[in-house]
C-alpha positions in Angstrom: 73.6 29.9 18.0 75.3 29.3 21.4 74.8 31.3 24.6 77.9 33.4 24.0 76.6 34.5 20.6 73.2 35.3 22.1 74.9 37.4 24.8 76.9 39.3 22.3 73.8 39.9 20.3 72.0 41.2 23.4 74.9 43.7 24.0 74.9 44.8 20.3 71.2 45.5 20.7 71.8 47.3 24.0 74.5 49.6 22.4 72.1 50.4 19.5 69.1 51.0 21.7 71.0 53.2 24.1 72.2 55.3 21.2 68.7 55.6 19.8 67.4 56.7 23.2 70.2 59.3 23.6 69.4 60.7 20.1 65.7 61.1 21.2 66.7 62.6 24.5 69.0 65.2 23.1 66.3 66.2 20.6 63.6 66.5 23.2 62.7 70.1 24.0 62.3 69.9 27.7 64.7 67.0 28.5 67.2 69.1 30.5 64.4 70.2 32.8 63.3 66.6 33.6 65.2 65.4 36.6 63.5 62.0 36.5 64.8 61.5 33.0 68.3 62.5 34.1 68.2 60.1 37.0 66.9 57.2 34.8 69.7 57.7 32.2 72.3 57.9 35.0 70.9 54.6 36.4 71.3 52.8 33.1 74.9 54.0 32.5 76.1 53.8 36.0 75.1 50.1 36.1 76.7 49.4 32.8 79.9 51.2 33.9 80.0 49.5 37.3 79.7 46.0 35.9 82.2 46.9 33.2 84.7 48.0 35.8 84.2 44.8 37.8 84.7 42.7 34.7 87.8 44.6 33.7 89.0 44.4 37.3 89.4 48.2 37.5 88.6 50.5 40.4 85.0 51.2 40.9 84.9 55.0 40.8 81.4 56.0 40.0 80.8 59.7 39.4 78.1 61.6 41.2 75.2 62.6 39.0 75.9 66.3 39.7 79.2 65.9 38.0 77.3 66.2 34.7 76.3 69.8 34.0 74.1 68.7 31.0 72.6 65.7 29.5 75.1 66.1 26.6 77.9 65.8 29.1 76.3 62.6 30.5 75.9 61.2 27.0 79.6 61.7 26.3 80.4 59.7 29.5 77.9 57.0 28.6 79.3 56.7 25.1 82.9 56.4 26.4 81.9 53.9 29.0 80.0 51.8 26.4 83.1 51.8 24.2 85.0 50.1 27.0 82.2 47.6 27.5 82.1 46.8 23.8 85.8 46.0 23.7 85.4 43.7 26.7 82.4 41.9 25.4 84.0 41.3 22.0 86.9 39.5 23.7 84.7 37.2 25.9 85.1 33.6 25.1 82.8 30.6 25.9 85.0 29.3 28.7 84.8 32.8 30.4 81.0 32.6 30.9 81.1 30.3 33.9 83.7 32.3 35.7 82.5 33.6 39.0 82.1 37.4 39.3 82.3 39.0 42.7 80.2 42.1 42.9 81.5 44.6 45.5 78.0 45.9 46.2 76.5 42.4 46.8 76.9 42.7 50.6 74.1 45.3 50.5 71.6 42.6 49.6 72.7 40.6 52.6 72.0 43.7 54.8 68.5 44.1 53.2 67.4 40.4 52.9 69.4 38.8 55.7 70.9 36.3 53.3 74.2 36.2 51.5 73.7 36.4 47.7 74.6 33.2 45.8 77.6 33.4 43.5 77.0 34.8 40.1 78.9 34.1 36.8 80.0 36.3 34.0 77.1 35.1 31.9 74.6 35.8 34.6 76.0 39.3 35.2 76.0 40.0 31.4 72.3 39.0 31.3 71.7 41.4 34.2 73.3 44.3 32.5 71.3 43.9 29.3 68.0 43.3 31.0 68.5 46.0 33.6 69.3 48.5 30.8 66.3 47.4 28.9 64.0 47.9 31.9 65.3 51.5 32.5 65.2 52.4 28.8 61.5 51.7 28.9 61.2 54.2 31.8 63.3 56.7 29.9 61.0 56.4 26.9 58.0 57.3 29.1 60.0 60.3 30.4 60.9 61.4 26.8 57.2 61.5 25.9 56.4 63.5 29.1 59.1 66.0 28.1 57.5 66.6 24.7 59.7 64.2 22.7 59.1 61.1 20.7 60.5 57.9 22.1 62.3 55.6 19.6 61.3 52.1 18.7 64.0 50.1 20.5 62.6 46.6 20.8 65.1 43.8 20.2 62.9 42.4 17.3 62.8 45.9 15.7 66.6 45.9 15.8 66.5 42.5 14.1 64.0 43.8 11.5 66.2 46.8 10.8 69.1 44.3 10.0 70.9 44.8 13.3 72.3 48.2 12.8 75.3 49.5 14.7 74.9 52.1 17.4 74.8 55.7 16.0 75.4 58.0 18.9 74.3 61.6 18.7 76.8 64.1 17.4 78.2 65.3 20.7 81.2 67.5 21.2 84.1 65.7 22.8 85.8 67.4 25.8 
């Protein structure tokens, strides 16, 4: 398996794991009351959305967290954003992976660390999205438990053992 195939596998797992998490969140009794959970979910999907917009060369118009009146509303946005990501990733080809990706927020790192960030490639930014999402999903699972819910088993190897199922998002009304 080549790097492109591995990256696409990571993203298929990410789509599935995100959907599993949202199913757990929306069935957790006190999830709406947990602002930390809300912020963590927003962090996952804002990052996915932002990188997707950069890859697609679209305007970076990130909604404010307060735009979402409920977690279900945020889940709808996350699902739609992920659909766009999925279409992009399906069309990535091997020669695309080494293309440089300029991130409009990279200058913030220079302000903090006093050093201009090195150039990053499409492959590196794809790895960032998958690993960043995984990190925050772990935090979300802790918040699910604290809100009285049961976090799902979302490990990559579990996804493999389950025969790599597709994402099954919760039944959420569309707007």
